[in-house]
C-alpha positions as CSV (number, residue, x, y, z in Angstrom):
1,M,-121.7,198.5,150.5
2,N,-123.0,196.3,153.7
3,R,-120.9,193.3,155.2
4,S,-122.3,190.7,152.9
5,E,-122.1,192.5,149.7
6,R,-118.6,193.4,150.6
7,A,-118.4,189.4,151.4
8,C,-119.6,188.4,147.5
9,Q,-117.0,191.1,146.1
10,I,-114.4,188.8,148.3
11,W,-115.7,185.6,147.0
12,A,-115.4,186.3,143.6
13,V,-111.7,187.5,144.3
14,L,-111.5,183.7,146.5
15,A,-112.8,181.6,144.0
16,W,-110.5,183.2,141.7
17,A,-107.8,181.9,143.7
18,A,-108.9,179.0,144.6
19,R,-108.9,178.0,140.6
20,N,-105.2,179.2,140.7
21,R,-104.4,177.7,143.3
22,Q,-102.9,180.7,145.5
23,T,-103.6,181.5,148.9
24,L,-103.9,186.0,149.6
25,T,-102.4,187.4,152.4
26,Y,-105.0,189.8,154.9
27,S,-102.8,193.0,153.6
28,Y,-103.4,191.6,149.6
29,L,-106.9,191.3,149.9
30,S,-106.6,194.7,151.7
31,K,-105.6,196.3,148.5
32,L,-107.6,194.1,146.3
33,I,-111.0,195.3,147.4
34,G,-110.0,198.7,149.4
35,V,-111.2,197.5,153.1
36,P,-108.2,197.9,155.9
37,A,-107.1,194.6,156.8
38,P,-108.1,194.5,160.7
39,G,-111.5,194.9,158.8
40,L,-111.2,191.7,156.6
41,G,-112.5,189.1,160.1
42,Q,-115.7,190.4,160.0
43,L,-116.5,190.7,156.0
44,L,-115.0,186.9,155.8
45,E,-117.1,185.5,158.5
46,P,-120.1,185.4,155.9
47,I,-118.0,183.3,153.8
48,Q,-117.0,181.0,156.2
49,S,-120.5,180.9,157.6
50,Y,-121.7,179.8,154.2
51,C,-119.9,177.4,153.7
52,L,-120.2,175.3,157.1
53,V,-124.0,175.5,156.4
54,S,-123.4,174.3,153.2
55,K,-121.3,171.5,154.0
56,L,-118.5,173.4,151.3
57,P,-114.6,173.8,152.0
58,P,-113.7,176.3,153.3
59,L,-113.1,179.1,151.1
60,S,-112.3,181.6,153.6
61,I,-108.7,179.5,154.3
62,L,-107.2,181.1,151.2
63,V,-106.8,184.4,153.1
64,V,-103.9,184.1,155.6
65,Q,-101.5,186.0,157.6
66,Q,-98.2,187.4,155.8
67,E,-96.0,185.7,158.7
68,S,-97.7,182.7,159.0
69,G,-98.9,181.6,155.9
70,L,-102.0,180.5,158.3
71,P,-105.4,181.6,158.5
72,G,-106.1,184.4,161.1
73,S,-107.7,183.7,164.5
74,G,-111.1,184.0,163.6
75,F,-111.0,180.7,161.2
76,T,-113.0,178.2,161.9
77,G,-113.8,176.1,159.1
78,A,-111.2,173.7,159.7
79,S,-109.1,172.7,162.6
80,A,-105.3,173.0,162.7
81,L,-104.4,169.1,162.1
82,E,-106.7,169.8,159.2
83,L,-105.5,172.8,157.4
84,A,-103.3,171.3,154.6
85,K,-106.1,168.7,153.8
86,A,-109.0,171.6,153.9
87,Q,-106.9,174.0,151.5
88,M,-106.4,170.8,149.1
89,A,-110.5,170.6,149.2
90,V,-110.7,174.3,148.7
91,F,-108.8,174.3,145.5
92,S,-110.2,171.0,144.3
93,F,-114.0,172.6,144.6
94,D,-115.3,174.4,141.6
95,W,-116.0,177.1,142.7
96,L,-116.5,179.1,139.4
97,E,-119.5,176.6,139.0
98,H,-120.7,176.6,142.3
99,G,-121.5,180.6,141.4
100,N,-121.2,183.2,143.9
101,P,-124.5,183.2,146.4
102,Q,-125.9,186.2,147.0
103,P,-125.5,188.8,149.9
104,S,-129.0,187.6,151.4
105,K,-128.0,184.1,151.7
106,L,-124.3,184.9,153.0
107,E,-126.2,186.9,155.8
108,A,-128.6,184.3,156.3
109,A,-125.6,181.8,157.0
110,V,-124.1,183.9,159.7
111,L,-127.5,183.8,161.4
112,Q,-127.7,180.6,161.2
113,Q,-124.3,179.4,162.1
114,A,-122.3,182.8,163.2
115,S,-118.7,181.3,162.9
116,N,-116.0,184.1,163.4
117,G,-114.0,182.1,166.8
118,C,-112.6,185.8,167.8
C-alpha cells in the first residue's frame, strides 16, 4: 500500500473521529491502521495538503501527541493560536458527506502544496 492509499485509510478513521468529536493519539492511530507511529507524519501529509488546497478544515488536527494533546511538529494546518478554533471547525464539518478523496487527489495535493512542516 503506498502513501496515498494509506492516507485514504486514515481519512476514513479521522472522518469517523470528527463525527464523534474525538481526537486520536499517534499511538492509537498506529494500532488502528498497523503502521508504526513514527511513520504517521508522512502519511498524514497528503490529508493535510488536500485540506489546505481544497480550503477544508484541517482534518489531520485530530491526530495528537499523547503527552501534550497537540498535533505533532509536522502539522501546519493552523497556527498555534488557532488550534482550538480549527479543531471545532473540523468537528463541525460533515466529512462523511464530503466523502473520502481518491489516492490520486491526495497525492496531487501534496505535489501542489507540500505541507509537512518538519
